[in-house]
Steps between C-alpha positions, in 0.01 A plus 500: 500500500780615733242590769336157475837329516595704806174410676551133418853515638378665821228233546751222434745652749231526766389142431853367529550692822186348649605155384842543656343596833265199485788263432705656777211459745455134407870433549488675838197300608660169402813591694283573804336160463837325492629692801183424695533126438858512624388696806227250598663170399643413841163553667335290229739213565414514871132491402568194285674319785208581729229360272702194394515399867119510525345174385239575236430160351176528305296316761649695792243777473628689803852510355381613156299779660794598720727543198218685324464737795871588488489582130168680547661738752786570257254588223278704734803714580548566128147630458330191355145411591532144634293209625551136590207312353327195646564167330229317690289446187777297335669352805814714517648794692408772249699755300676830566359772273653846459386781270644833386292696250659833427525576132407445138790275405499123450341279762753264658421168670788373716473138609660321795399231746524460875496121535773239463505122456654453844227423754531495879614137500793577268850485653587808292386801703777763517758660277875465520770683308722271294738789436478879502234509226332158457207436730357151548146528633137390455342718231798734457479461122142377466406762573554719801803648323269612220256657747782698661616616155149634429507707819855624439406612147193682634715683756732615221209630292368687803839657572515608135163676538315292241324224696188704567474577127463130418213253483614183676336192647715261699360155570693257718296181502483264794459179303735498200668179609174317571200668344176529689181329386304603304777658300251742345471665843864450593623692195210744461687798647797426276288473186306816589834678545613379159180627339567841657869511401688574179833350606570205732834450674563176688769465765568128495863404446503375136775241458732655755720691255508882511529519121161334439135595524176311435276595209316167482401241759346163440162433650423201718194276506420148620372190329366169624492180295261218592539166325286188532552144380321165534600310815581134442752227568834593346485192275222673305686824423516594130188294418218665311270485803746647751738722308825637646402645837528851643876506560592420140255766384641769725850406383388552139351838581800636690741375236293668227498826698879486502540406135261762365556796732840485668675686216259796516703804606412640844234232561530254788260241642599308808320191633584544866265244658384152392309227679359183346378146556186301562361760736606852604450721803657842429522743789282809504776730373597254224862511613513132601281207588479122491477253214427130509606267223656161432748391238249245368209746467444739206494855637163673491582858608777756463504867597775741391526864601735758352556859399516673163705815435469705183630839389178623338126421505525369142780260589307383805184427300693322226665273757166423664347410164785260415491340845122451475537333159767264633283406797203416277690249279474211743660158512255204488284454807585838657358848537664823609404854597720807547374790708673836471485722804455875488815702443654555841732750329432625147787547254664841474553508125774722362361807325637796310425710806698269728794502260488880475497529880802270521684724255423806715612316812821389332569858388458620859734228622766593246468872575551424869810297422351160581511351151253365249201290611352215295191282522493177698424177316141415608618147586702659781214709641226334702145621549450821698233753592584732210344242268158618616567835330523333159256656254419789735810724484686653208843405634627254761836375621598295802824413677575848637558356845795341676767365263814299554311238697449129443320191627166670564252294702784309670701548819784616274310807377728803474499860385777744416448812711721706269228482237224657710612855423562416134147368452344793686687752286399325179135490612473858621673652196291286264177618664616863491584480129166339423330779694675771297468347153 
């Protein structure tokens, strides 16, 4: 018995010694990551200033490709296999794709985008510093800051000697702000990447606060409502033969949408366009048009267009069913049809995997001295490319990009440069810990 006990003690001692060395190596590697980020931050901020000053509005294909080429060179220098794809098939500039396949650990998909909402005719073309840390510039937060954070984190992993042991795909799309058509081709590379990956990390900017991260995003889809009534002299409105006309009917429908659905948590439906009268001539893009009508004529036609945002596929389908039922219960003398468009962005539903990844990210943040991180309310997170990973990856979070900013998509867009290094450290250490689990 004493011999067996002695052997067990020796084995335990050896095991504990090995474990101690493993822990010590992990601590050393994480310290190297942190030091590397600090070392490269200044250069990363210069890179950010450079790309912010290059117009890459979605429809400025040359500008999008120019920004892509700059990031491509950075990733080439880190050992990634890179390419800038053609977007000709869907009417856009294309995407930057980078791949590193070096180990047996989890497969990471990192998501950014090259384009901004500020086209060549925008007055907002260059950055300016509002103080020593706040930059005002086109796309600084949405999302060239996030792209720079990706590259800074990759540099830190390389300096720590672990990048080439990882399986990573980086996709920076060229049409996040205005998706190409057909969207099935526009987002094919992204969806294929999600099918390959285990974990998706998005580098949008969440709600601008460094203590938040996105585990769920609402999807976005369109709807069009067409209503028809019986044209007649206004003196005949409300009669059995004529009914109430198209404008009363559309008013009933929109009011019922509000009464029955507006209290549904995380669901929104916005009628953003309406045109009605005796005759209609909408423009080709259905963003405007002409209507003819007279105060003494019962309106014959109304068209309404809007969007619908839901936090899960189930919520989306439930809303569509209720809206369809409301549309079918017509006022006298009218008819109505609602047409739901395809999902331009699917919902990113919260999952146990997403929540678990948030907890790991928050633990990293606390260990690094940056505090606890919590989930963003989905009402405060718009649609983004990471939504296309929904149902394909085990874990996904977004909002790892530039924080401290505000007023995205406006000339007041800002980003806090002090947070670039913080976000890169969080990202790189998180990926290293997931590699070694």
